[in-house]
C-alpha positions in Angstrom: 18.4 -51.6 16.4 16.2 -52.7 13.7 15.6 -52.1 10.1 13.2 -49.4 9.2 9.9 -50.9 6.9 9.7 -49.4 3.3 7.0 -47.6 1.7 5.6 -50.3 -1.1 2.7 -51.1 -2.6 0.0 -53.4 -2.3 0.7 -54.8 -5.7 5.0 -54.9 -5.3 3.9 -56.5 -1.9 2.7 -59.4 -4.2 5.0 -60.2 -6.2 7.9 -60.5 -3.6 5.7 -62.7 -1.8 5.0 -64.5 -5.4 9.0 -64.8 -5.6 8.7 -66.8 -1.6 6.3 -69.3 -2.2 3.5 -67.9 -2.0 0.3 -68.0 -4.6 -2.2 -66.0 -5.7 -5.6 -67.8 -4.3 -8.1 -65.2 -5.6 -9.2 -61.2 -5.6 -12.2 -59.9 -3.5 -12.6 -56.1 -4.7 -9.7 -54.6 -4.1 -7.9 -57.4 -2.0 -5.9 -60.2 -3.0 -6.1 -63.7 -1.0 -2.2 -65.1 -0.7 -1.7 -69.1 0.8 1.2 -70.9 1.3 0.5 -74.1 2.9 -1.7 -73.5 5.7 -1.3 -70.0 5.8 -3.5 -67.2 4.2 -4.1 -63.8 4.7 -5.3 -60.6 2.1 -3.0 -57.9 0.4 -5.0 -54.6 -0.6 -3.8 -53.3 -3.6 -3.6 -49.8 -2.0 -0.9 -47.4 -3.6 0.6 -46.8 -0.4 -0.1 -49.3 2.6 0.3 -47.6 6.0 3.0 -49.5 8.3 1.1 -51.2 10.8 -0.6 -52.9 7.4 2.2 -54.0 6.3 4.0 -54.8 9.6 0.6 -57.4 10.4 1.2 -58.5 6.4 5.1 -59.5 7.3 4.6 -61.6 10.5 1.6 -63.6 9.2 3.9 -64.3 6.5 7.0 -65.1 8.4 8.7 -63.1 6.3 11.4 -60.6 7.7 11.8 -56.8 7.0 15.4 -57.4 5.6 13.8 -60.3 3.5 11.5 -57.7 1.9 14.3 -55.4 1.0 16.1 -58.7 0.1 
């Protein structure tokens, strides 16, 4: 059984990603670009991220849903 994706904001997700070793590279409008090594991706600063967007960001970052919940 898989763990259900939580409802989270872009700002909260960025804080979690920074705690996991990512750094903020720049911001373009409502999107923040994060980087760790050669992994670069953007996170939208929305109040509530859609499930597909959240799942794609977790896949790109290499984090699991359990990492996000802890």
